[in-house]
C-alpha positions as CSV (number, residue, x, y, z in Angstrom):
1,M,0.0,0.0,0.0
2,P,1.5,3.4,-1.0
3,E,2.3,5.9,1.9
4,Y,-0.1,8.9,2.2
5,D,1.4,12.2,1.0
6,N,1.2,14.7,4.0
7,T,2.6,17.6,2.0
8,N,0.8,20.9,2.7
9,S,-1.4,19.4,5.4
10,G,-1.5,19.1,9.2
11,V,-3.4,17.8,12.2
12,F,-4.6,19.2,15.5
13,F,-5.2,17.2,18.7
14,V,-6.7,18.3,22.0
15,N,-3.7,18.9,24.3
16,D,-4.4,16.3,27.1
17,R,-1.2,17.3,28.8
18,K,-2.1,21.0,29.4
19,Q,-1.1,21.9,33.0
20,K,-1.1,25.7,32.9
21,E,-3.4,28.3,31.3
22,T,-0.6,29.4,29.0
23,H,-0.1,25.9,27.5
24,P,-1.9,25.4,24.1
25,D,-5.3,23.9,24.0
26,Y,-4.4,22.0,20.8
27,T,-1.1,20.6,19.5
28,G,0.0,18.9,16.3
29,K,2.2,19.0,13.3
30,L,2.0,20.9,10.0
31,N,3.8,20.2,6.7
32,V,4.4,23.2,4.4
33,E,6.1,22.4,1.1
34,G,7.9,19.4,2.7
35,K,9.1,21.3,5.8
36,E,7.7,20.0,9.2
37,F,6.4,22.4,11.9
38,Y,5.0,22.0,15.3
39,L,1.5,23.5,15.5
40,K,0.0,25.0,18.7
41,G,-3.5,26.5,19.1
42,W,-5.3,28.4,21.9
43,K,-9.0,28.9,22.2
44,K,-9.7,32.6,22.7
45,T,-12.6,35.1,22.7
46,A,-12.5,38.4,20.9
47,K,-13.7,41.7,22.5
48,S,-16.8,41.3,20.3
49,G,-17.6,38.0,21.9
50,A,-16.7,35.9,18.9
51,N,-14.7,32.7,19.6
52,F,-11.6,32.0,17.6
53,L,-8.4,29.9,17.5
54,S,-5.0,31.6,17.8
55,V,-2.2,29.5,16.3
56,A,1.6,29.5,16.3
57,I,4.2,27.3,14.6
58,D,7.8,26.3,15.3
59,P,10.1,24.5,12.9
60,V,10.7,20.9,13.9
61,D,14.4,21.2,12.9
62,K,15.6,24.4,14.7
63,G,19.3,23.4,14.3
64,G,19.2,23.8,10.5
65,A,20.6,27.3,10.4
66,A,24.3,27.6,9.4
67,P,26.6,29.1,12.1
68,K,27.4,32.8,11.7
69,Q,30.8,33.5,10.2
70,P,32.9,36.5,11.2
71,T,32.5,39.4,8.8
72,S,36.3,40.0,8.7
73,P,39.2,37.7,9.5
74,T,40.8,38.1,12.9
75,I,43.9,36.9,14.8
76,D,43.8,37.0,18.6
77,N,40.6,39.1,18.4
78,E,42.5,41.8,16.4
79,P,41.7,42.4,12.7
80,F,44.6,41.7,10.3
């Protein structure tokens, strides 16, 4: 059986491990063009009284950025 393609889709689950009010009400994963993200959501109420869901994402692979290189070569912390 072929594997399901999860590209450009995601899933939310009720956060059954929520311990504080600041913890998300929902958690899950999201795939955007092949990149994986953690998905978090909070139930909120607008000033108008309308209920809505506030969301945030974090990349699964946070270590993917290249280390910063010095802008000019140095020896013993002195430019040369």
